Backbone as CSV, one residue per row, in Angstrom:
resi,resn,N_x,N_y,N_z,CA_x,CA_y,CA_z,C_x,C_y,C_z
1,MET,-30.357,-10.444,6.240,-29.569,-11.661,6.477,-28.151,-11.054,5.897
2,ALA,-27.881,-12.094,6.961,-26.244,-11.163,8.198,-25.276,-11.344,6.817
3,SER,-24.434,-10.838,7.177,-22.858,-10.660,6.388,-22.258,-11.568,6.621
4,SER,-20.981,-12.040,5.531,-20.055,-12.426,6.243,-18.775,-11.659,7.146
5,ARG,-19.437,-10.465,7.636,-18.712,-9.682,8.612,-19.407,-10.254,10.084
6,ASP,-20.945,-10.354,10.100,-21.641,-10.578,10.896,-20.995,-11.946,11.568
7,SER,-19.942,-12.554,11.322,-19.915,-14.207,11.096,-19.054,-14.173,12.504
8,PRO,-19.220,-15.355,13.302,-17.686,-15.508,14.311,-16.659,-15.351,13.206
9,ARG,-15.899,-15.348,14.440,-13.812,-14.664,13.280,-13.086,-15.566,14.213
10,PRO,-13.000,-16.945,13.426,-11.519,-17.746,13.873,-10.203,-16.611,14.489
11,GLU,-9.662,-17.622,15.229,-8.428,-16.573,16.192,-7.388,-16.473,15.415
12,PHE,-6.797,-15.453,14.597,-5.232,-14.858,14.129,-4.956,-16.145,14.421
13,ALA,-4.126,-16.835,12.650,-3.235,-18.367,12.972,-2.048,-17.180,12.975
14,PRO,-1.611,-17.847,13.816,-0.461,-17.480,13.729,1.070,-17.729,12.410
15,GLU,0.933,-18.745,12.065,2.165,-19.397,11.334,1.503,-18.689,9.933
16,PRO,2.796,-18.174,9.314,2.630,-17.787,7.344,1.574,-17.371,7.065
17,ALA,1.295,-16.531,6.289,-0.281,-16.604,5.403,0.356,-17.973,3.819
18,PHE,1.260,-16.877,3.566,1.466,-17.123,2.346,2.260,-18.275,1.612
19,LYS,1.806,-18.712,0.432,2.431,-19.619,0.440,2.353,-19.581,-1.438
20,TRP,3.136,-20.477,-2.484,3.188,-20.768,-3.462,2.498,-21.655,-4.543
21,VAL,1.127,-20.925,-5.082,0.967,-21.866,-6.297,0.712,-21.383,-7.412
22,GLN,0.080,-21.890,-8.182,-0.512,-22.346,-9.847,-1.179,-20.827,-10.049
23,PRO,-0.725,-20.381,-11.331,-1.616,-19.093,-11.679,-3.130,-19.789,-10.875
24,PRO,-4.219,-18.733,-11.399,-5.518,-19.078,-11.589,-5.608,-19.860,-12.417
25,ASN,-5.580,-19.434,-13.894,-5.969,-19.815,-14.951,-4.644,-20.242,-15.783
26,LYS,-4.145,-22.103,-14.977,-2.504,-21.709,-15.434,-2.331,-22.251,-17.562
27,ASP,-3.522,-22.707,-17.529,-3.867,-23.356,-18.914,-3.742,-22.292,-20.474
28,TRP,-4.212,-21.148,-19.635,-4.690,-20.102,-20.766,-3.266,-19.634,-21.721
29,LYS,-3.907,-19.616,-22.569,-3.536,-19.291,-24.089,-4.193,-17.469,-24.648
30,ALA,-2.817,-16.848,-25.718,-2.871,-15.370,-25.766,-4.406,-15.614,-26.726
31,GLY,-5.106,-14.888,-26.265,-6.656,-14.490,-27.150,-7.753,-15.004,-26.385
32,GLN,-7.472,-16.092,-25.247,-8.410,-17.226,-25.754,-9.232,-15.949,-24.458
33,LYS,-11.194,-16.080,-24.832,-11.550,-14.934,-23.598,-12.119,-15.463,-22.387
34,PHE,-11.988,-14.848,-21.438,-12.485,-15.172,-19.741,-14.015,-15.384,-19.497
35,ASP,-14.675,-16.840,-20.577,-15.483,-16.091,-20.354,-16.745,-17.209,-19.576
36,GLU,-17.378,-17.658,-19.612,-18.110,-19.266,-19.884,-17.799,-20.279,-20.336
37,SER,-16.744,-20.280,-21.140,-16.675,-21.366,-22.051,-15.590,-22.199,-21.673
38,GLY,-14.659,-22.325,-20.301,-14.247,-23.034,-19.483,-12.915,-22.645,-19.364
39,THR,-12.134,-21.503,-19.757,-10.966,-20.998,-19.275,-10.769,-22.114,-17.778
40,SER,-11.715,-21.444,-16.877,-11.475,-22.299,-15.798,-13.169,-21.534,-15.003
41,ALA,-12.433,-22.576,-13.615,-14.238,-22.138,-12.683,-14.173,-21.396,-12.776
42,ILE,-12.598,-20.387,-12.161,-12.892,-19.158,-11.568,-13.370,-18.020,-12.504
43,ALA,-12.801,-18.151,-13.364,-13.187,-17.387,-15.055,-14.743,-17.585,-15.285
44,ALA,-14.802,-18.704,-15.643,-16.489,-18.540,-15.667,-17.549,-17.964,-14.643
45,GLU,-17.632,-18.131,-13.506,-17.375,-17.342,-12.619,-17.839,-16.182,-11.681
46,TRP,-16.464,-15.579,-12.662,-16.460,-14.398,-13.416,-17.422,-13.547,-14.175
47,ALA,-17.021,-14.332,-14.962,-18.044,-13.866,-16.732,-19.433,-13.884,-15.950
48,LYS,-20.057,-14.997,-15.033,-21.573,-15.070,-14.962,-22.265,-13.638,-14.354
49,GLY,-20.885,-13.520,-13.304,-21.882,-11.864,-11.839,-21.738,-10.919,-12.642
50,ALA,-20.547,-10.987,-14.371,-21.125,-9.464,-15.218,-22.501,-9.267,-15.867
51,SER,-23.127,-10.409,-15.841,-24.448,-10.082,-15.949,-25.192,-9.384,-15.118
52,ALA,-24.789,-9.366,-14.148,-25.571,-8.209,-13.706,-25.742,-6.641,-13.544
53,GLY,-24.236,-6.605,-14.507,-24.426,-4.947,-14.761,-23.471,-4.588,-14.090
54,TYR,-23.515,-2.832,-13.909,-22.517,-1.933,-13.269,-22.990,-1.044,-12.894
55,GLN,-22.825,-0.113,-11.121,-23.632,1.036,-10.764,-22.451,1.759,-10.610
56,THR,-23.235,3.078,-11.554,-22.326,4.150,-12.324,-22.556,5.625,-10.832
57,PHE,-21.039,5.739,-10.545,-20.957,7.252,-9.668,-20.236,7.602,-10.185
58,LEU,-20.552,9.043,-10.450,-20.303,10.356,-11.029,-19.819,10.837,-9.253
59,PRO,-18.506,11.720,-8.882,-18.130,12.007,-8.273,-18.449,13.173,-7.959
60,GLU,-18.799,13.972,-8.847,-18.901,15.289,-8.858,-20.368,15.624,-8.020
61,LYS,-21.509,14.466,-7.922,-23.415,14.442,-7.429,-22.772,13.452,-6.166
62,GLU,-22.140,13.043,-5.448,-21.723,12.091,-4.981,-20.501,13.009,-2.984
63,LYS,-21.020,13.257,-2.759,-20.487,13.460,-1.263,-18.717,12.790,-0.810
64,PRO,-17.924,13.983,-0.952,-16.451,13.704,-1.084,-16.523,11.870,0.314
65,GLN,-17.202,11.771,1.720,-16.683,11.530,2.087,-17.351,9.536,1.708
66,ASP,-18.399,9.993,0.721,-19.104,8.416,0.165,-18.153,7.341,-0.960
67,ILE,-17.010,9.012,-1.850,-16.697,8.463,-2.907,-14.962,8.359,-1.749
68,TYR,-14.602,8.207,-0.968,-13.593,7.820,-0.014,-14.140,6.803,0.414
69,ARG,-15.123,6.412,1.032,-15.473,4.945,0.922,-15.684,4.056,-0.339
70,LEU,-15.514,4.617,-0.743,-15.872,3.364,-2.106,-14.341,3.198,-2.273
71,MET,-14.077,4.503,-3.126,-13.050,4.032,-3.052,-11.745,3.116,-2.447
72,ILE,-11.638,3.349,-1.447,-10.929,2.411,-0.718,-10.958,1.246,-0.127
73,SER,-12.417,1.130,-0.608,-12.708,-0.421,-1.256,-12.279,-0.582,-2.238
74,GLY,-12.443,-0.512,-3.140,-11.670,-0.590,-4.687,-10.305,-0.707,-4.854
75,ILE,-9.856,0.008,-4.386,-8.784,-0.052,-4.647,-7.561,-0.392,-3.320
76,ILE,-7.467,-2.300,-3.689,-7.220,-2.374,-2.651,-6.398,-3.635,-3.569
77,PRO,-6.006,-4.646,-2.664,-5.026,-4.623,-1.314,-3.754,-3.192,-1.312
78,ARG,-4.057,-1.832,-0.657,-3.177,-1.008,-0.656,-1.995,-1.219,0.985
79,PRO,-0.837,-1.097,0.387,0.486,-1.252,0.990,0.341,0.177,1.992
80,VAL,0.752,-0.274,2.773,0.890,1.098,4.049,2.197,2.137,4.280
81,ALA,2.209,2.888,4.510,3.235,3.657,4.439,3.014,3.953,6.090
82,PHE,4.362,4.078,6.960,3.676,3.307,8.118,5.496,4.772,8.289
83,VAL,5.104,6.331,8.581,5.827,7.353,8.202,6.333,7.914,9.726
84,SER,7.746,8.122,9.788,8.451,8.660,10.878,8.497,10.032,9.965
85,SER,8.020,11.285,11.717,9.167,12.582,11.253,8.875,12.873,12.475
86,LEU,9.408,14.257,11.961,9.565,15.403,13.490,10.093,16.616,13.204
87,ALA,8.706,17.481,13.685,8.500,18.759,13.713,9.617,18.903,14.075
88,PRO,9.197,21.115,13.378,10.652,21.373,13.964,11.658,21.930,15.009
89,ASP,10.960,21.668,15.930,10.519,21.717,17.587,11.236,20.392,17.391
90,GLY,11.517,19.269,16.813,12.164,18.189,17.226,10.573,17.027,17.579
91,THR,9.491,17.612,17.927,8.479,16.947,18.139,8.101,15.827,17.222
92,PRO,8.660,13.978,18.157,8.420,13.130,16.978,7.101,12.847,16.373
93,ASN,6.193,12.450,15.298,5.497,12.006,14.880,5.152,10.380,13.777
94,LEU,4.099,9.911,14.193,4.373,8.441,13.806,3.430,8.329,13.027
95,ALA,2.764,7.713,11.444,1.580,7.343,11.740,1.363,6.580,10.299
96,PRO,0.566,5.956,10.545,-0.113,5.276,9.007,-0.688,5.926,7.326
97,PHE,-0.672,5.727,6.317,-1.277,6.360,5.449,-1.101,4.824,4.109
98,SER,-2.382,4.393,3.622,-2.467,3.674,2.723,-1.918,4.099,1.114
99,TYR,-2.172,5.568,1.539,-2.453,6.127,-0.013,-0.891,6.465,-0.950
100,PHE,-0.106,5.492,-0.783,1.064,4.740,-0.612,1.811,4.394,-2.003
101,SER,2.931,4.638,-2.568,3.503,3.619,-3.600,4.951,3.788,-4.077
102,MET,5.484,2.950,-4.601,6.503,2.707,-5.725,6.684,4.147,-7.019
103,VAL,7.251,4.993,-6.815,6.745,5.574,-8.156,8.528,5.420,-9.138
104,CYS,9.346,5.246,-8.631,10.642,4.951,-9.842,11.622,4.462,-8.861
105,HIS,13.040,3.487,-10.035,13.764,3.408,-8.835,14.691,4.090,-9.179
106,ASN,14.853,5.213,-10.606,16.138,5.325,-10.306,15.639,6.679,-11.264
107,PRO,15.653,8.005,-10.150,15.937,7.785,-8.238,14.950,7.158,-8.104
108,PRO,15.667,6.585,-6.654,14.163,5.387,-5.967,13.434,6.062,-5.254
109,LEU,12.067,6.620,-5.865,11.347,7.607,-5.464,9.811,7.001,-4.641
110,VAL,8.814,7.088,-3.634,8.110,6.544,-3.158,7.645,8.098,-2.770
111,SER,5.652,7.545,-3.751,4.707,8.917,-3.080,3.847,7.842,-1.620
112,VAL,3.698,9.815,-1.391,2.757,8.914,0.111,1.230,10.596,-0.223
113,SER,0.522,9.939,-0.300,-0.336,11.529,-0.062,-1.340,11.632,1.474
114,PHE,-1.623,12.775,1.234,-1.900,13.035,3.097,-3.219,13.878,2.950
115,THR,-4.291,13.187,2.864,-5.834,14.315,2.866,-5.972,15.402,4.469
116,HIS,-6.470,16.690,3.930,-6.444,17.227,5.087,-8.223,17.982,5.571
117,SER,-8.105,17.797,6.717,-9.291,18.462,6.782,-9.819,19.993,7.000
118,ARG,-10.792,20.742,6.621,-10.529,22.045,6.794,-9.712,22.902,7.858
119,THR,-10.138,22.337,8.695,-9.611,22.555,10.132,-7.726,22.235,10.774
120,ARG,-7.685,21.448,10.146,-6.210,21.244,10.347,-5.418,20.171,9.699
121,GLN,-4.015,20.370,8.989,-3.599,19.659,8.053,-2.745,18.080,8.931
122,LYS,-3.103,17.191,8.208,-1.733,16.084,8.949,-0.764,16.364,9.402
123,ASP,-0.484,16.345,10.756,1.347,16.541,11.119,2.119,16.255,10.242
124,SER,1.837,14.749,9.586,2.734,14.450,8.957,3.768,15.017,7.988
125,SER,2.312,15.060,7.181,2.276,15.890,5.640,3.555,18.060,6.079
126,VAL,2.942,17.914,7.569,3.046,19.349,7.748,4.521,19.573,8.686
127,ASN,5.290,18.240,9.194,6.687,18.278,9.338,7.232,18.096,8.264
128,ILE,7.147,16.834,6.867,7.696,16.769,6.008,7.669,18.387,4.737
129,ARG,6.734,19.465,4.993,7.124,20.463,4.540,7.976,21.389,4.750
130,GLN,8.667,21.271,6.609,9.253,22.299,6.536,10.466,21.671,6.987
131,THR,10.533,20.320,7.851,11.235,19.410,7.404,12.679,18.708,6.500
132,LYS,11.609,18.456,5.240,12.003,18.037,3.952,12.562,16.253,4.781
133,GLN,12.185,15.876,5.496,12.604,14.815,5.759,11.620,13.207,6.874
134,PHE,11.971,12.226,6.284,10.806,11.486,7.533,11.436,10.045,6.665
135,THR,10.751,8.758,7.228,11.093,7.707,6.992,10.351,6.741,6.641
136,VAL,9.466,5.568,5.773,8.797,4.721,5.124,9.095,3.471,6.136
137,ASN,8.127,3.136,6.670,8.591,1.593,7.119,7.218,1.002,7.118
138,ILE,7.282,-0.599,6.391,6.296,-1.318,6.511,6.308,-1.646,7.465
139,ILE,4.958,-2.086,7.475,3.925,-2.870,8.698,4.303,-4.376,8.891
140,SER,4.753,-5.310,9.224,4.344,-6.678,9.233,3.135,-6.676,10.136
141,GLU,2.624,-8.310,9.990,1.454,-8.850,11.002,1.956,-9.356,12.411
142,PRO,3.420,-8.961,13.267,3.240,-9.482,14.391,3.361,-8.352,15.732
143,TRP,3.511,-7.008,14.647,3.282,-5.413,15.771,1.999,-4.248,14.414
144,VAL,1.158,-5.055,14.200,-0.226,-4.484,13.624,-0.084,-3.953,14.389
145,GLU,-0.934,-3.659,15.003,-1.294,-3.251,16.398,-1.203,-1.840,16.415
146,GLY,0.178,-1.814,17.205,1.069,-1.304,17.841,0.906,0.127,16.347
147,ALA,1.195,-0.281,15.591,1.011,0.514,14.315,-0.477,1.623,14.107
148,ASN,-0.937,0.712,14.075,-2.637,0.777,14.193,-2.963,1.786,15.097
149,TRP,-2.525,1.767,16.608,-2.723,3.067,17.223,-2.116,4.338,17.351
150,THR,-0.956,4.299,16.354,-0.705,6.032,16.045,-1.410,6.380,15.125
151,SER,-2.675,5.670,14.444,-3.408,6.678,13.599,-4.814,7.468,14.451
152,THR,-4.534,6.964,15.736,-5.698,8.169,16.965,-5.383,9.668,16.101
153,ASP,-6.386,10.525,16.398,-6.205,12.359,16.638,-5.904,12.676,17.673
154,ALA,-4.533,12.586,17.485,-3.791,13.211,18.990,-3.750,14.588,18.186
155,PRO,-3.520,15.077,19.061,-3.204,16.015,19.679,-2.074,16.880,18.886
156,VAL,-1.301,17.870,18.509,-0.135,18.024,17.224,0.831,17.576,18.780
157,GLU,0.864,18.163,19.896,1.531,17.846,21.155,2.821,16.559,21.490
158,VAL,1.242,15.165,21.083,1.372,14.267,21.996,2.457,13.334,20.839
159,GLU,3.150,12.516,21.277,4.273,11.787,20.530,3.595,9.756,20.444
160,GLU,2.872,9.876,19.444,2.584,8.854,18.820,3.077,7.697,19.489
161,TRP,4.462,7.754,19.060,5.480,6.314,19.720,4.853,5.937,21.167
162,ILE,4.666,6.805,22.110,4.378,6.420,23.379,3.345,5.150,23.228
163,GLY,2.452,5.283,22.815,1.551,4.863,23.001,1.588,3.212,22.255
164,SER,2.493,3.554,21.518,2.617,2.461,20.039,3.132,0.972,20.504
165,GLY,4.268,1.450,21.179,5.339,0.261,21.956,5.949,0.247,21.388
166,LEU,6.302,0.530,19.901,7.051,0.329,18.598,8.602,1.372,19.595
167,THR,9.668,0.938,18.687,10.862,1.229,19.132,11.608,2.308,18.404
168,LYS,11.820,3.073,18.771,13.149,3.821,17.880,14.229,3.748,17.630
169,VAL,14.805,3.751,16.258,16.146,3.607,15.866,16.475,4.670,15.312
170,GLU,17.708,5.180,15.511,18.554,5.956,14.924,18.440,5.858,13.544
171,SER,18.859,6.931,11.949,18.216,6.873,10.878,19.943,7.336,10.944
172,THR,20.280,6.801,9.048,21.650,7.119,9.381,22.062,8.329,8.466
173,PHE,21.025,8.793,7.414,21.005,9.440,6.882,20.126,10.753,7.014
174,VAL,19.048,10.968,7.952,18.159,11.572,7.643,17.409,11.839,10.103
175,LYS,16.883,12.974,9.956,16.526,12.905,11.607,15.537,12.019,11.483
176,PRO,14.723,12.007,11.471,13.119,11.721,11.668,13.985,9.584,12.482
177,PRO,13.534,9.021,13.544,14.027,7.793,13.719,13.154,6.894,12.553
178,ARG,13.432,5.435,12.767,12.710,4.728,11.920,12.235,3.805,12.689
179,VAL,11.274,3.117,12.271,10.717,2.180,13.321,11.484,0.909,13.486
180,GLY,12.189,0.339,14.740,13.171,-1.258,15.332,12.453,-2.628,14.464
181,GLU,11.082,-2.309,15.081,10.742,-3.757,14.532,9.835,-3.642,13.059
182,SER,10.449,-2.836,12.574,9.746,-3.122,10.878,11.380,-4.156,9.897
183,GLY,10.868,-4.237,9.314,11.664,-5.529,8.861,12.364,-4.780,7.603
184,PHE,11.541,-3.640,6.940,11.792,-3.035,5.920,11.499,-1.741,6.434
185,SER,12.574,-0.499,5.834,12.753,0.671,6.069,13.190,1.409,5.292
186,MET,12.791,2.595,4.859,13.237,3.528,4.214,13.612,5.109,4.117
187,GLU,14.697,5.563,3.924,15.362,6.671,4.995,15.177,7.767,3.795
188,CYS,14.541,8.536,3.805,13.405,9.852,2.952,13.870,11.150,3.013
189,GLU,14.619,12.105,1.458,14.376,13.246,2.092,13.196,14.084,0.766
190,LEU,12.760,14.768,1.242,11.939,15.595,-0.213,12.279,15.781,-1.485
191,PHE,11.569,15.007,-2.166,11.776,14.845,-3.876,10.932,16.314,-4.300
192,SER,9.671,16.117,-3.951,8.613,17.043,-3.926,7.405,17.255,-3.531
193,LEU,7.178,18.303,-3.503,5.830,18.285,-2.395,4.191,19.020,-3.790
194,GLN,3.017,18.558,-3.683,2.028,18.920,-4.429,1.083,19.014,-3.572
195,ASP,0.132,20.316,-3.472,-0.926,20.413,-2.640,-2.338,20.416,-4.156
196,ILE,-2.985,19.990,-3.137,-4.177,19.567,-4.268,-5.804,19.837,-3.560
197,SER,-6.649,20.619,-4.624,-7.330,21.344,-4.280,-8.522,20.545,-5.043
198,PRO,-9.834,21.189,-4.502,-11.118,20.436,-5.644,-10.950,21.483,-6.970
199,PRO,-11.652,21.631,-7.723,-11.718,22.577,-8.773,-12.391,23.662,-8.201
200,ASP,-13.761,22.968,-7.319,-14.959,23.813,-7.492,-14.306,24.700,-6.037
201,ASP,-13.259,24.409,-4.850,-12.782,25.441,-4.717,-11.322,25.278,-4.267
202,PRO,-11.084,26.073,-4.918,-9.680,26.073,-5.187,-8.479,26.746,-3.422
203,ASP,-9.382,27.330,-2.855,-8.325,27.872,-1.993,-8.416,26.788,-0.411
204,PHE,-9.220,25.243,-0.891,-9.020,24.492,0.319,-7.770,23.600,-0.298
205,VAL,-6.859,23.220,0.637,-6.030,22.194,-0.014,-6.508,20.849,0.808
206,SER,-7.363,19.958,-0.092,-7.443,18.871,1.032,-7.133,17.701,0.690
207,GLY,-6.042,17.668,0.479,-4.565,17.060,0.369,-2.961,17.134,0.083
208,THR,-1.757,17.104,-0.134,-0.953,16.783,-0.416,-0.489,15.876,-0.634
209,LEU,0.071,15.838,-1.903,0.749,14.580,-2.624,2.326,14.945,-2.148
210,VAL,3.482,14.000,-1.805,4.518,13.662,-1.076,5.376,12.755,-2.472
211,LEU,6.487,13.198,-2.955,7.682,11.760,-3.619,8.593,12.215,-2.260
212,GLY,9.283,11.207,-1.915,10.076,11.208,-0.815,11.636,10.235,-2.265
213,HIS,12.582,11.013,-1.796,13.806,10.190,-2.340,14.432,9.547,-1.101
214,VAL,14.751,7.876,-1.867,15.041,6.876,-1.048,16.915,7.221,-1.001
215,LYS,17.370,7.762,0.202,18.227,7.994,0.754,19.343,6.699,1.251
216,ALA,18.228,5.554,2.050,19.233,4.493,2.569,17.894,3.462,2.647
217,ILE,18.186,2.523,2.678,17.397,1.087,2.907,17.765,0.111,3.526
218,HIS,16.800,-0.421,4.715,17.100,-1.185,6.167,16.585,-2.335,5.970
219,ALA,17.343,-3.010,5.255,16.361,-5.564,5.078,16.824,-5.736,6.635
220,ARG,16.562,-6.321,7.156,16.641,-7.216,8.351,16.726,-8.656,7.565
221,LYS,18.104,-8.702,8.083,18.869,-9.710,7.325,18.520,-11.176,7.444
222,ASP,16.810,-11.530,8.443,16.390,-12.698,8.089,15.326,-12.857,8.090
223,ILE,14.694,-12.146,6.723,14.050,-12.058,6.342,14.172,-11.133,4.549
224,TRP,16.150,-10.420,4.391,16.073,-10.976,2.804,16.857,-11.636,2.624
225,VAL,16.843,-11.901,2.141,17.200,-13.092,0.794,18.268,-12.952,-0.619
226,ASP,19.816,-13.403,-0.249,21.159,-12.886,-1.122,20.832,-13.882,-2.631
227,ASP,19.560,-13.207,-3.311,19.755,-14.239,-3.808,20.238,-14.810,-5.177
228,GLY,21.478,-14.040,-5.380,22.748,-14.254,-6.377,22.434,-12.830,-7.409
229,LYS,21.402,-12.442,-7.308,20.771,-11.197,-8.495,21.231,-9.846,-8.076
230,GLY,22.138,-9.429,-7.714,22.382,-8.009,-7.265,22.522,-7.404,-6.307
231,ILE,21.098,-7.259,-5.232,21.684,-6.913,-3.869,20.178,-7.948,-3.123
232,GLY,19.449,-8.881,-3.943,18.779,-9.642,-3.094,17.721,-9.211,-2.966
233,MET,16.311,-9.669,-2.625,15.418,-8.737,-2.472,14.721,-9.902,-0.493
234,MET,13.785,-9.322,-0.153,12.556,-9.302,0.476,11.461,-11.445,0.514
235,ASP,12.139,-11.827,1.432,11.519,-13.396,1.318,9.571,-12.488,1.879
236,PRO,8.509,-13.037,0.662,7.788,-12.161,1.602,6.875,-13.664,2.756
237,VAL,7.398,-14.736,2.857,7.244,-15.799,3.809,7.439,-15.436,4.682
238,LYS,8.396,-14.985,5.241,9.062,-14.089,6.026,8.895,-12.734,6.502
239,PHE,8.255,-12.167,5.762,8.354,-10.493,5.686,6.874,-10.406,6.334
240,ARG,5.974,-10.653,5.894,4.558,-10.951,6.740,4.067,-9.514,6.578
241,ALA,4.807,-8.813,5.776,3.964,-7.467,5.237,2.219,-7.226,5.326
242,VAL,1.273,-6.251,5.950,-0.066,-6.034,5.931,-0.602,-5.073,4.654
243,SER,-2.050,-5.175,4.512,-2.187,-4.083,3.601,-3.470,-3.847,4.024
244,ARG,-4.023,-2.444,3.835,-5.257,-1.902,3.729,-6.538,-2.290,2.531
245,LEU,-7.600,-3.083,3.265,-9.208,-2.984,2.157,-9.837,-1.857,2.305
246,GLY,-11.492,-1.779,2.760,-12.117,-0.704,3.233,-12.184,-0.860,4.193
247,GLY,-12.916,0.104,5.090,-12.815,0.422,6.240,-11.758,0.434,6.617
248,THR,-11.911,-0.432,7.580,-10.491,-0.289,9.316,-10.426,-2.122,8.982
249,THR,-10.590,-2.460,7.832,-9.518,-3.839,7.496,-8.622,-3.732,6.749
250,PHE,-7.061,-4.169,7.484,-6.599,-4.774,6.958,-6.239,-6.538,6.993
251,ALA,-4.999,-7.103,5.865,-5.020,-8.135,5.283,-3.902,-8.349,5.411
252,ARG,-3.677,-9.802,5.646,-2.179,-10.330,4.927,-2.172,-11.167,3.996
253,VAL,-0.501,-11.333,3.304,-0.289,-11.797,2.291,-0.464,-12.810,2.019
254,GLY,-1.272,-13.247,1.208,-2.227,-15.004,1.604,-1.050,-15.534,0.696
255,GLU,-1.697,-16.278,-0.589,-1.158,-16.727,-2.268,-0.545,-16.071,-3.112
256,GLY,0.215,-16.639,-3.865,1.193,-15.818,-4.232,1.422,-16.421,-5.726
257,PHE,1.016,-16.067,-7.163,1.615,-17.245,-7.870,2.488,-16.217,-9.195
258,GLU,3.763,-16.158,-9.587,4.564,-15.997,-10.723,3.393,-16.428,-12.404
259,LEU,3.478,-15.262,-12.795,3.254,-14.938,-14.471,4.479,-14.566,-15.454
260,PRO,5.753,-14.710,-15.891,6.192,-14.479,-16.578,6.274,-13.587,-17.551
261,ARG,6.438,-12.430,-18.046,6.363,-11.431,-19.303,6.739,-12.200,-20.164
262,PRO,4.814,-12.329,-20.790,5.372,-12.530,-22.330,6.715,-11.756,-23.323
263,VAL,7.610,-12.474,-23.967,8.561,-12.188,-24.952,7.776,-11.741,-26.426
264,TRP,8.471,-10.609,-26.725,7.542,-10.525,-28.139,8.151,-11.466,-29.410
265,SER,9.607,-11.851,-28.972,10.079,-12.365,-30.425,9.593,-13.617,-30.455
266,GLU,8.727,-14.326,-28.931,8.465,-15.683,-28.510,7.083,-16.075,-29.257
267,VAL,6.056,-14.610,-29.050,4.906,-14.140,-28.846,4.181,-13.866,-29.832
268,SER,5.027,-13.160,-31.123,4.586,-12.366,-32.687,3.726,-13.524,-33.156
269,GLU,4.177,-14.216,-33.561,4.161,-15.333,-35.000,2.540,-15.627,-34.089
270,GLU,2.314,-15.714,-32.956,1.025,-16.362,-32.010,-0.131,-15.095,-32.626
271,VAL,0.154,-13.832,-32.335,-0.412,-12.815,-32.268,-0.973,-12.993,-33.733
272,ALA,-0.046,-12.648,-35.005,-0.363,-12.398,-36.097,-1.522,-14.131,-36.505
273,LYS,-1.532,-14.799,-35.916,-2.534,-16.048,-35.986,-3.587,-15.366,-35.724
274,LEU,-4.260,-14.812,-34.560,-5.146,-14.534,-34.136,-5.294,-12.956,-34.502
275,LYS,-4.552,-12.502,-34.971,-5.201,-11.051,-36.092,-6.071,-12.108,-37.568
276,GLN,-5.490,-13.375,-38.334,-6.278,-13.737,-39.181,-7.508,-14.340,-38.881
277,LYS,-7.473,-14.618,-37.559,-8.858,-15.206,-37.363,-9.776,-14.294,-37.531
């Protein structure tokens, strides 16, 4: 039986995919179960699927490459850090990494993790360790192919910028350039670095976790919104940021819905009633 991956694929739609919609369970109340009792059609269908049970995997009994494939397909969507760095001799490096997240806003920190083979560590990781500077650039749909091109396993002396078709822009506080096409770029200094080794192979550095201290943020004016609250925010419709899924799949941001955080003073009585049931 053919999967959806094997079906003919339509052309990429150039218009923005993002739009605001209602939450999937807009009439949900505190304590209400997400089962087949009628919360919503999508909740009922999801609950029905759970009857198939679970397949459990123990990482220590599986091959690392199989765990990798499963985890990157299950931890989705992942934002992508497009990292620009410089070697000590000034050689530029540019590469995308989806083991990436925001860590803190005071101080502003981002995390980027790099995985290594037994024969070579990632050039970006080596550069950051030695020069202690890098930029993180968020990738948008209009130029994603150029960003993906830089993931090639090129020799260390090769400058990925050349094949990417992307533009170097001088940074303000750090030496590595930022990507001119990016609508949101961060200049970072190394905050901390942690090498990672498998418990049963402590001499092999299989990964490196880097925390970057954000020293400057560049937001493109046509994507940034001055909403009158502080320094504003990015518009997801115009930003067109991409994420990573499993395998070689990228994804665009689709529909968004807002779910305000419950305020305890407003829901405490409701919780008390639920406890009495």
